[in-house]
C-alpha positions as CSV (number, residue, x, y, z in Angstrom):
1,M,-0.4,0.0,0.2
2,T,2.7,2.5,0.8
3,G,4.7,1.9,-3.1
4,P,0.7,2.7,-4.9
5,R,0.2,5.8,-2.7
6,R,4.4,7.2,-2.9
7,S,3.4,7.5,-6.6
8,A,-0.1,9.1,-6.5
9,G,1.6,11.5,-4.4
10,G,4.7,11.7,-7.0
11,L,2.2,12.3,-9.8
12,W,0.1,15.3,-7.5
13,A,3.0,16.7,-7.1
14,A,4.4,17.0,-10.1
15,A,1.2,17.9,-11.3
16,A,1.0,20.8,-9.2
17,A,4.7,22.0,-10.6
18,G,3.7,21.4,-13.9
19,A,0.6,23.6,-13.5
20,N,2.3,26.8,-11.3
21,M,4.6,26.6,-14.3
22,F,2.3,26.8,-16.4
23,R,0.4,29.6,-14.6
24,W,4.3,31.7,-14.3
25,V,4.8,30.7,-18.1
26,A,0.8,31.6,-18.5
27,V,1.3,35.8,-16.6
28,L,4.6,36.0,-18.7
29,L,2.4,35.8,-21.9
30,I,0.8,37.9,-21.0
31,V,2.9,40.1,-19.3
32,L,4.8,39.7,-22.8
33,F,1.8,40.6,-24.9
34,C,0.6,43.6,-23.1
35,G,4.5,44.4,-23.8
36,S,4.2,44.2,-27.1
37,G,2.6,47.4,-27.8
38,I,5.5,50.0,-25.9
39,T,8.0,51.1,-29.5
40,S,10.4,53.0,-30.2
41,I,10.3,55.9,-33.2
42,D,13.4,56.7,-34.7
43,P,14.3,60.2,-35.3
44,Q,14.3,60.1,-38.3
45,E,10.8,58.5,-39.0
46,V,6.8,59.5,-37.7
47,G,4.6,56.8,-36.2
48,L,1.1,56.4,-37.6
49,L,-1.5,54.8,-34.9
50,L,-4.4,53.2,-35.8
51,R,-6.6,51.8,-33.1
52,G,-8.8,49.1,-35.5
53,G,-7.7,50.1,-39.0
54,R,-8.4,53.8,-38.1
55,L,-6.0,56.9,-37.7
56,T,-6.5,57.9,-33.8
57,G,-7.3,61.1,-32.2
58,T,-9.6,64.1,-33.1
59,S,-7.3,65.0,-36.3
60,A,-4.9,63.8,-37.9
61,A,-1.9,65.9,-36.5
62,D,-3.1,64.1,-33.2
63,G,-2.5,60.4,-34.2
64,V,0.8,61.8,-36.5
65,L,3.5,59.7,-33.3
66,Q,6.8,61.7,-32.8
67,P,10.3,60.1,-32.3
68,G,10.8,58.6,-29.1
69,L,9.1,56.0,-27.0
70,V,6.0,55.3,-27.6
71,F,3.0,53.1,-25.3
72,A,0.5,51.6,-27.6
73,L,-2.1,48.2,-27.4
74,P,-1.0,45.9,-28.5
75,Y,-1.5,44.6,-32.2
76,P,-4.1,43.7,-33.5
77,I,-5.6,46.2,-31.6
78,D,-3.3,49.2,-32.7
79,E,-0.8,49.0,-35.1
80,I,2.0,51.2,-35.2
81,R,3.7,52.4,-39.2
82,R,6.5,53.9,-39.2
83,V,7.0,57.1,-42.5
84,P,10.2,57.8,-42.6
85,I,9.5,61.5,-43.7
86,R,13.8,63.2,-42.8
87,Q,15.0,60.2,-45.1
88,E,15.4,61.1,-49.2
89,G,13.5,58.5,-51.4
90,Q,14.0,58.2,-54.9
91,I,12.5,56.9,-57.8
92,V,14.2,55.7,-60.4
93,I,11.9,56.0,-63.9
94,E,13.3,53.7,-67.1
95,D,10.3,53.0,-68.9
96,L,11.2,56.3,-71.8
97,W,14.8,54.9,-71.5
98,R,17.0,51.4,-72.9
99,P,20.7,51.3,-72.6
100,L,22.4,51.6,-75.7
101,T,24.7,49.0,-75.4
102,D,21.6,46.4,-74.9
103,P,22.6,43.5,-76.8
104,G,19.1,42.3,-77.3
105,A,18.1,45.8,-78.8
106,D,17.0,45.7,-82.4
107,D,17.7,48.7,-84.7
108,R,14.1,50.2,-84.7
109,I,11.8,50.5,-81.5
110,D,8.9,48.8,-80.7
111,P,6.5,51.2,-79.0
112,L,5.0,47.6,-77.0
113,S,8.3,47.1,-75.9
114,E,10.1,50.2,-75.4
115,G,9.6,54.0,-74.2
116,Y,10.9,57.4,-75.6
117,C,9.9,60.7,-75.4
118,L,9.3,62.9,-78.9
119,T,9.9,66.6,-79.1
120,G,8.8,69.4,-80.7
121,D,10.5,69.0,-84.2
122,Q,9.6,65.3,-84.5
123,H,13.0,63.8,-83.5
124,L,12.8,60.7,-80.6
125,L,14.5,60.4,-77.5
126,Q,15.3,58.0,-74.6
127,A,16.0,59.0,-70.7
128,K,16.8,57.6,-67.7
129,L,14.9,60.4,-65.0
130,V,16.0,60.0,-60.8
131,V,12.9,62.0,-59.1
132,K,14.2,62.7,-55.5
133,F,10.9,63.3,-52.7
134,R,10.0,63.4,-48.9
135,I,7.1,62.8,-47.7
136,S,5.2,66.1,-46.5
137,D,1.9,64.3,-45.0
138,P,2.9,61.1,-43.1
139,V,-1.5,60.4,-43.3
140,V,-1.9,60.9,-46.6
141,A,1.1,59.1,-48.0
142,R,0.1,56.2,-46.2
143,L,-3.4,56.0,-45.8
144,R,-5.3,58.2,-48.1
145,I,-3.4,57.9,-51.2
146,A,-2.5,54.0,-51.7
147,D,0.2,53.4,-53.4
148,A,1.7,57.7,-53.8
149,E,5.2,56.3,-55.4
150,R,3.3,54.9,-58.1
151,I,1.3,57.9,-58.7
152,L,4.1,59.7,-58.4
153,R,6.4,57.9,-60.6
154,D,3.8,58.0,-63.5
155,M,3.7,61.6,-63.2
156,A,6.4,61.9,-63.2
157,I,6.4,59.7,-66.9
158,A,4.0,62.3,-67.4
159,S,5.9,65.5,-66.3
160,L,8.9,64.2,-68.5
161,T,7.2,63.4,-71.6
162,Q,5.0,66.6,-71.7
163,T,8.0,68.8,-71.2
164,V,10.0,66.7,-74.3
165,A,7.4,67.7,-76.0
166,A,8.7,71.2,-76.5
167,W,11.6,72.0,-76.6
168,G,14.0,70.8,-79.6
169,I,16.3,68.4,-80.2
170,D,19.3,69.5,-79.6
171,D,18.3,72.0,-76.9
172,A,16.9,68.9,-74.6
173,W,19.8,66.9,-75.5
174,R,21.9,69.4,-74.2
175,R,19.2,70.2,-71.2
176,H,19.5,73.9,-71.5
177,R,18.1,76.2,-73.4
178,T,17.5,80.4,-73.3
179,S,14.6,81.4,-72.9
180,A,12.3,84.9,-74.3
181,A,13.8,86.6,-71.9
182,G,17.4,85.9,-72.4
183,D,17.5,83.2,-69.0
184,V,18.9,79.7,-69.0
185,V,16.6,77.2,-68.4
186,S,17.2,73.5,-67.3
187,L,14.7,70.6,-68.7
188,E,15.3,69.4,-65.0
189,R,13.5,72.2,-63.4
190,D,10.5,72.4,-66.2
191,V,10.4,68.7,-65.5
192,E,10.2,70.0,-62.2
193,S,8.0,72.4,-62.6
194,A,5.9,71.0,-64.7
195,L,5.3,68.2,-61.8
196,N,5.0,70.3,-59.2
197,E,1.8,71.6,-60.8
198,R,0.5,67.6,-61.4
199,L,0.9,67.3,-57.5
200,N,-0.3,70.4,-56.8
201,R,-3.8,70.0,-57.8
202,M,-3.4,66.3,-56.8
203,D,-2.1,66.4,-52.9
204,L,-0.1,63.1,-52.6
205,G,1.7,64.0,-49.2
206,V,4.4,64.8,-50.9
207,S,7.3,66.7,-51.8
208,I,9.9,66.9,-55.3
209,S,14.0,67.5,-53.6
210,A,15.3,67.4,-57.3
211,I,14.5,65.8,-61.2
212,E,18.1,64.1,-62.4
213,F,18.5,63.0,-65.6
214,Q,21.2,59.5,-65.1
215,E,21.2,59.5,-69.0
216,I,19.6,60.8,-72.2
217,H,20.7,60.0,-76.2
218,P,18.8,59.0,-79.3
219,P,18.0,56.2,-80.2
220,R,21.1,54.2,-80.9
221,H,20.6,53.0,-84.4
222,V,21.2,57.1,-85.6
223,R,23.5,58.5,-82.6
224,A,26.4,57.7,-85.2
225,E,24.7,60.4,-87.3
226,F,23.1,62.2,-84.4
227,A,26.6,62.8,-82.7
228,D,28.1,63.8,-86.5
229,V,25.5,66.4,-86.4
230,Q,26.0,67.6,-82.8
231,N,29.5,68.1,-83.4
232,A,29.3,70.0,-86.9
233,L,27.1,72.7,-84.4
234,A,29.6,72.7,-81.9
235,E,32.2,73.3,-84.6
236,S,29.8,75.9,-86.6
237,Q,29.6,77.9,-82.7
238,Q,33.2,77.4,-81.9
239,S,34.2,79.5,-85.3
240,R,31.4,82.3,-84.7
241,E,32.7,82.0,-81.5
242,Q,36.1,83.1,-82.7
243,A,34.9,85.1,-85.5
244,E,31.9,87.4,-83.3
245,G,36.0,86.9,-80.9
246,E,37.9,88.9,-83.4
247,A,34.8,91.6,-84.8
248,A,35.3,92.6,-81.1
249,A,38.9,92.9,-80.7
250,L,39.0,95.0,-84.2
251,R,35.8,96.9,-82.9
252,L,38.2,98.0,-79.9
253,A,41.1,98.2,-81.7
254,G,39.2,100.4,-84.8
255,E,37.4,102.9,-81.4
256,A,40.7,103.5,-80.6
257,E,42.8,104.7,-83.9
258,H,39.4,107.0,-84.1
259,Q,40.0,108.0,-80.6
260,R,43.6,108.6,-81.3
261,L,43.1,110.3,-84.3
262,R,40.9,112.7,-82.3
263,Q,42.8,113.6,-79.5
264,Q,46.0,114.5,-82.5
265,A,43.5,116.4,-84.3
266,V,42.2,118.1,-81.1
267,A,45.7,118.8,-80.6
268,D,46.9,119.7,-83.7
269,R,43.6,122.1,-84.3
270,E,44.9,123.6,-80.8
271,Q,48.4,124.0,-81.5
272,S,48.0,125.7,-84.7
273,L,44.4,127.9,-83.2
274,A,48.3,128.6,-81.1
275,Q,51.0,129.3,-83.8
276,A,47.5,131.5,-85.7
277,A,47.2,133.8,-82.5
278,A,51.0,134.3,-82.0
279,E,51.5,135.0,-85.7
280,V,48.2,137.5,-85.5
281,T,50.1,139.1,-82.7
282,V,53.8,140.0,-84.6
283,V,51.3,141.0,-87.5
284,K,49.8,143.5,-85.5
285,D,52.9,144.2,-84.3
286,L,55.0,144.7,-87.3
287,L,51.5,146.6,-88.9
288,E,51.9,149.6,-86.2
289,E,55.7,150.3,-86.8
290,Y,54.8,150.0,-90.4
291,R,52.8,153.1,-90.1
292,R,55.3,154.4,-87.8
293,N,58.6,153.8,-90.6
294,P,57.3,152.4,-93.4
295,G,60.5,152.3,-94.9
296,F,62.5,151.2,-92.1
297,V,59.7,147.9,-91.9
298,R,60.3,147.4,-96.1
299,Q,64.5,147.3,-95.7
300,R,64.1,144.8,-92.4
301,L,61.6,142.5,-94.2
302,R,64.1,142.3,-97.0
303,L,67.6,142.0,-95.0
304,D,65.2,139.1,-93.1
305,A,64.3,137.9,-95.9
306,L,67.9,137.5,-97.5
307,T,69.5,136.3,-94.3
308,D,67.0,133.4,-94.2
309,L,67.2,132.6,-97.5
310,H,71.4,133.0,-97.2
311,A,71.1,131.0,-94.5
312,R,69.2,127.9,-96.6
313,N,72.1,128.0,-98.8
314,V,69.8,129.5,-101.4
315,R,71.3,130.5,-104.6
316,Q,70.5,134.7,-105.2
317,K,70.5,137.1,-108.0
318,V,71.0,140.4,-107.3
319,I,69.0,142.9,-109.2
320,P,70.6,146.6,-109.6
321,P,68.1,149.0,-108.1
322,G,65.6,151.6,-110.3
323,Q,65.0,148.1,-112.3
324,S,61.4,145.7,-112.1
325,W,63.0,142.7,-110.6
326,R,61.4,138.9,-109.9
327,L,63.3,136.5,-106.6
328,I,63.4,132.7,-108.0
329,I,63.6,130.2,-105.0
330,S,65.1,127.2,-105.6
331,D,67.1,124.5,-104.0
332,Q,68.4,122.7,-107.4
333,E,71.5,124.7,-109.1
334,G,70.5,125.9,-112.7
335,A,66.5,126.2,-111.4
336,R,65.7,130.0,-113.1
């Protein structure tokens, strides 16, 4: 009798110990379940607290959880969705592009399998575009709009094709052009403006940070011919700029020569005026003296003339007084 009683007592003790352990495990599971709603929001994120699938709070802002420790009810009662609002996301758009070195590409474009852009002058371009964005409204971007990134992608493709359709092939390939006002406008800026206009009409809760072209080129089967045309245009532009530079240099030289001649003419005029004024003064003095003693003045003038001729080694011939005479001045021997 003692053996069976001991065996039954051991079974009851083991059952009691198992029940006790089960209670502790159950308590631990309940604690873990209740504490599973405690989470942490990273500094670059915000959280959306959903209770029963709906955003909590009386307004959209009340349901947005800021970075830090968050206490919520366990899932599936509460759900916390993290939204990286301080991180920049990007969408790479390759729908309108195909690599130039694609081994499976034919010498033609199949619009059913390969995308492209059509320029305003009816040429084809293929572009690989990167759209960088940030989430500005996490409630709209994650709850009110289903797949906001996909919609943003479609908007970017539409904006790109619309913008390129208003550009010429040369400007689009260079990705910049000069506006009517003389400003240089980039293709990226025009695409971004068109995309922002679409976002203003349909709020996705995102804002555009930048638009970048990773690659833009003509179709592969006309790339060589297109490069030749562009090289010819570049050489033409270089020759034009060189000619304009030479013309500008000639204009500057002409203006400098004009200014020099003008200054020389002014200086010659001033010198002539000064010389004429001096001669006028001399003539006036001589006239006053001639009026007082005309014979003496004539004799002095004659002597001055002969002295000047003698100093210049000019051959002279003296005519006796009382005869009509004339004076021939020449630097050549035998002149009459």
